[in-house]
DRENFIDREN-504553 format. One record per residue (C-alpha): x, y, z. Coordinates in steps of 0.001 Angstrom, whole numbers, m for minus. Example, Ala and Ser with C-alpha at 12.3 -4.5 7.8 and 13.67 -1.06 7.14 Angstrom:
2
X->12300 | Y->m4500 | Z->7800
X->13670 | Y->m1060 | Z->7140
//
This chain:
227
X->16552 | Y->36640 | Z->132
X->13970 | Y->36833 | Z->2634
X->11410 | Y->34002 | Z->2945
X->8751 | Y->33817 | Z->5539
X->6510 | Y->31018 | Z->4311
X->7118 | Y->28007 | Z->2199
X->4728 | Y->25520 | Z->752
X->6260 | Y->22074 | Z->8
X->4471 | Y->19658 | Z->m2209
X->5772 | Y->16067 | Z->m1542
X->6092 | Y->13332 | Z->m4289
X->8266 | Y->10111 | Z->m4859
X->11119 | Y->11792 | Z->m6211
X->10533 | Y->15312 | Z->m7431
X->9203 | Y->18015 | Z->m4883
X->7820 | Y->21309 | Z->m5646
X->8723 | Y->24419 | Z->m3560
X->6644 | Y->27748 | Z->m3425
X->7941 | Y->30206 | Z->m1222
X->6886 | Y->33992 | Z->m415
X->8299 | Y->36803 | Z->1695
X->6496 | Y->39070 | Z->4309
X->4704 | Y->41149 | Z->1656
X->3261 | Y->37958 | Z->114
X->5295 | Y->38266 | Z->m3168
X->6618 | Y->35002 | Z->m4588
X->10307 | Y->34461 | Z->m4052
X->10986 | Y->30957 | Z->m4935
X->9042 | Y->28712 | Z->m7261
X->11089 | Y->25788 | Z->m8125
X->11284 | Y->22056 | Z->m8507
X->13876 | Y->20050 | Z->m6420
X->14917 | Y->16348 | Z->m6229
X->14697 | Y->14356 | Z->m3207
X->18331 | Y->14446 | Z->m2246
X->18200 | Y->18296 | Z->m2432
X->15357 | Y->18909 | Z->91
X->17548 | Y->18890 | Z->3116
X->20246 | Y->20991 | Z->1461
X->17541 | Y->23487 | Z->400
X->16100 | Y->24148 | Z->3913
X->19576 | Y->23808 | Z->5716
X->20887 | Y->27365 | Z->4184
X->17452 | Y->29099 | Z->4763
X->16615 | Y->31304 | Z->7989
X->13912 | Y->29683 | Z->10036
X->10483 | Y->30277 | Z->8549
X->7073 | Y->28734 | Z->8382
X->6849 | Y->25474 | Z->6260
X->3472 | Y->24093 | Z->5132
X->3097 | Y->20268 | Z->4180
X->136 | Y->18132 | Z->3329
X->m316 | Y->15215 | Z->5775
X->351 | Y->12439 | Z->3411
X->2896 | Y->9476 | Z->3036
X->6302 | Y->10409 | Z->4260
X->5190 | Y->13912 | Z->5430
X->5979 | Y->13047 | Z->9149
X->9439 | Y->12105 | Z->8328
X->10129 | Y->15215 | Z->6317
X->8586 | Y->17308 | Z->9190
X->10935 | Y->15964 | Z->11654
X->13956 | Y->16484 | Z->9391
X->13220 | Y->19986 | Z->8519
X->12292 | Y->21004 | Z->11995
X->15901 | Y->20104 | Z->12949
X->17100 | Y->23190 | Z->10913
X->14756 | Y->25520 | Z->13168
X->11985 | Y->25802 | Z->10782
X->8228 | Y->25719 | Z->11961
X->6569 | Y->22792 | Z->10343
X->2871 | Y->22603 | Z->10098
X->857 | Y->19372 | Z->8493
X->m2289 | Y->19939 | Z->7051
X->m5121 | Y->17529 | Z->5912
X->m5351 | Y->17478 | Z->2047
X->m8821 | Y->17928 | Z->2223
X->m8321 | Y->21708 | Z->3747
X->m5791 | Y->22437 | Z->1330
X->m7891 | Y->21638 | Z->m1666
X->m10280 | Y->24938 | Z->m1681
X->m6980 | Y->26834 | Z->m1996
X->m6036 | Y->25487 | Z->m5350
X->m6642 | Y->28348 | Z->m7904
X->m6378 | Y->26363 | Z->m11014
X->m5745 | Y->22825 | Z->m12541
X->m4209 | Y->20216 | Z->m10337
X->m302 | Y->20490 | Z->m10820
X->2562 | Y->20325 | Z->m8618
X->3198 | Y->24011 | Z->m8804
X->m562 | Y->24908 | Z->m7977
X->m531 | Y->22469 | Z->m5365
X->2458 | Y->23963 | Z->m3618
X->948 | Y->27474 | Z->m4041
X->m2214 | Y->26196 | Z->m2243
X->m256 | Y->24742 | Z->476
X->1751 | Y->28054 | Z->1227
X->m1620 | Y->29933 | Z->1063
X->m3431 | Y->27563 | Z->3413
X->m637 | Y->27160 | Z->5903
X->m878 | Y->30926 | Z->6814
X->m4733 | Y->30959 | Z->7377
X->m5537 | Y->31485 | Z->11147
X->m8521 | Y->29046 | Z->11234
X->m6509 | Y->26246 | Z->9510
X->m6346 | Y->22902 | Z->11401
X->m3145 | Y->20995 | Z->11673
X->m2018 | Y->17499 | Z->12280
X->386 | Y->16688 | Z->14921
X->3776 | Y->15500 | Z->13893
X->4344 | Y->11860 | Z->14840
X->7631 | Y->10815 | Z->16467
X->9658 | Y->7802 | Z->15267
X->8393 | Y->5828 | Z->18196
X->4602 | Y->6623 | Z->17513
X->4908 | Y->5652 | Z->13713
X->7084 | Y->2499 | Z->14619
X->4052 | Y->1411 | Z->16942
X->1613 | Y->2335 | Z->14135
X->3668 | Y->m12 | Z->11785
X->3196 | Y->m2972 | Z->14206
X->m484 | Y->m2426 | Z->14441
X->m1115 | Y->m1909 | Z->10629
X->1029 | Y->m4948 | Z->9991
X->m898 | Y->m7013 | Z->12520
X->m4424 | Y->m5766 | Z->10978
X->m3110 | Y->m6730 | Z->7449
X->m2030 | Y->m10220 | Z->8455
X->m5597 | Y->m10685 | Z->10367
X->m7418 | Y->m9612 | Z->7041
X->m5416 | Y->m11977 | Z->4985
X->m5813 | Y->m14901 | Z->7430
X->m9655 | Y->m14226 | Z->7227
X->m9692 | Y->m14059 | Z->3523
X->m7625 | Y->m17372 | Z->3364
X->m10059 | Y->m19106 | Z->5660
X->m13138 | Y->m17881 | Z->3795
X->m11398 | Y->m19101 | Z->665
X->m10852 | Y->m22539 | Z->2239
X->m14295 | Y->m22717 | Z->3492
X->m16013 | Y->m22011 | Z->130
X->m13731 | Y->m24309 | Z->m1700
X->m14324 | Y->m27253 | Z->532
X->m18012 | Y->m26425 | Z->586
X->m17957 | Y->m27432 | Z->m3248
X->m16943 | Y->m30857 | Z->m2038
X->m19748 | Y->m31399 | Z->641
X->m17433 | Y->m30463 | Z->3613
X->m18883 | Y->m28044 | Z->6104
X->m16579 | Y->m26106 | Z->8436
X->m17868 | Y->m24921 | Z->11868
X->m17910 | Y->m21278 | Z->12580
X->m14721 | Y->m20009 | Z->13975
X->m11159 | Y->m19730 | Z->12589
X->m9909 | Y->m22608 | Z->15041
X->m12236 | Y->m25264 | Z->13318
X->m11068 | Y->m23952 | Z->9953
X->m7356 | Y->m24178 | Z->10535
X->m7731 | Y->m27524 | Z->12315
X->m9569 | Y->m29086 | Z->9382
X->m7208 | Y->m27591 | Z->6887
X->m4236 | Y->m29012 | Z->8981
X->m6004 | Y->m32515 | Z->9064
X->m6438 | Y->m32424 | Z->5136
X->m2903 | Y->m31365 | Z->4633
X->m1605 | Y->m34261 | Z->6837
X->m3793 | Y->m36741 | Z->4825
X->m6247 | Y->m37514 | Z->7815
X->m9740 | Y->m38683 | Z->6930
X->m12468 | Y->m36036 | Z->6957
X->m16252 | Y->m36474 | Z->6930
X->m17395 | Y->m36133 | Z->3238
X->m19499 | Y->m37809 | Z->639
X->m16878 | Y->m38324 | Z->m1856
X->m13037 | Y->m38454 | Z->m1570
X->m11052 | Y->m35259 | Z->m2311
X->m9186 | Y->m35074 | Z->m5358
X->m5287 | Y->m35123 | Z->m5264
X->m4808 | Y->m31512 | Z->m5872
X->m6959 | Y->m30546 | Z->m2794
X->m5246 | Y->m33334 | Z->m492
X->m1835 | Y->m32095 | Z->m1286
X->m484 | Y->m29203 | Z->m3304
X->2878 | Y->m30692 | Z->m4110
X->1785 | Y->m34085 | Z->m5617
X->1973 | Y->m34098 | Z->m9380
X->m1464 | Y->m34224 | Z->m11259
X->m1709 | Y->m35303 | Z->m14931
X->m4306 | Y->m32694 | Z->m15592
X->m1873 | Y->m29853 | Z->m14799
X->81 | Y->m28327 | Z->m17689
X->3764 | Y->m28892 | Z->m17952
X->5709 | Y->m26909 | Z->m15366
X->2641 | Y->m26620 | Z->m12978
X->2666 | Y->m30026 | Z->m11517
X->4264 | Y->m28904 | Z->m8314
X->4229 | Y->m25791 | Z->m6240
X->7944 | Y->m25606 | Z->m6173
X->8442 | Y->m25288 | Z->m9964
X->5219 | Y->m23123 | Z->m10564
X->6962 | Y->m19978 | Z->m9876
X->9795 | Y->m20806 | Z->m12352
X->7359 | Y->m21830 | Z->m14875
X->5437 | Y->m18564 | Z->m14484
X->8479 | Y->m16584 | Z->m14977
X->9709 | Y->m18624 | Z->m17946
X->6348 | Y->m19200 | Z->m19788
X->4085 | Y->m16591 | Z->m18373
X->486 | Y->m17035 | Z->m16899
X->m931 | Y->m17773 | Z->m20352
X->m717 | Y->m21586 | Z->m20171
X->m1908 | Y->m21718 | Z->m16578
X->m5037 | Y->m19346 | Z->m17595
X->m5916 | Y->m21430 | Z->m20512
X->m5795 | Y->m24657 | Z->m18205
X->m8018 | Y->m22962 | Z->m15728
X->m10428 | Y->m21920 | Z->m18486
X->m10578 | Y->m25510 | Z->m19843
X->m11580 | Y->m26724 | Z->m16318
X->m14369 | Y->m24176 | Z->m16088
X->m15914 | Y->m24561 | Z->m19430
X->m14622 | Y->m28093 | Z->m20679
X->m11700 | Y->m29207 | Z->m22513
X->m11859 | Y->m28582 | Z->m26212
X->m12175 | Y->m31618 | Z->m28503
X->m9564 | Y->m30226 | Z->m30754
X->m6962 | Y->m29705 | Z->m28090
//
């Protein structure tokens, strides 16, 4: 069985293979499981393999290249014009097989493990910075409801949050309620099971979020007289 070009459509667990020979005739059109991917390419003669540049594509490109195949990654936007009919795994694999053989196609460089590890560190740091900014903005908005203004800059916001958590006095017109001053102190207004942060997770798993949402709704619109 002569195979010159393969289009591999990646997924989570089920992958689609579309292979053609030198005359452009379809030789293989099949679905394989994740555990079968490397075994499939291991027994093939070296050929051209096309893959869309997406999640896990760099990993599979490195692994398939170890068997002597020439693997090329392509941006999905450049592969889309070659889809002939409705979007299915089989049609996507056929489009990848067609696009990878085009002389004017632009390809994506295959990243090494070291490059992906460095990108992982940068992306994780970016996520943490975004989450920290979201948290500070939330604190700034919540404390503004109690007449507390935080100076610009994340240092001032974190410093004030630490002072409030430690129970230190802060400039304000009215004292902060206990749920704001400490998240672990019991409060009579909380529904059963939500009085402390430690047991809130267990209560959510046991009773669901329905009780907590009703309690939050009552705070927003006022408690019902019949409750």
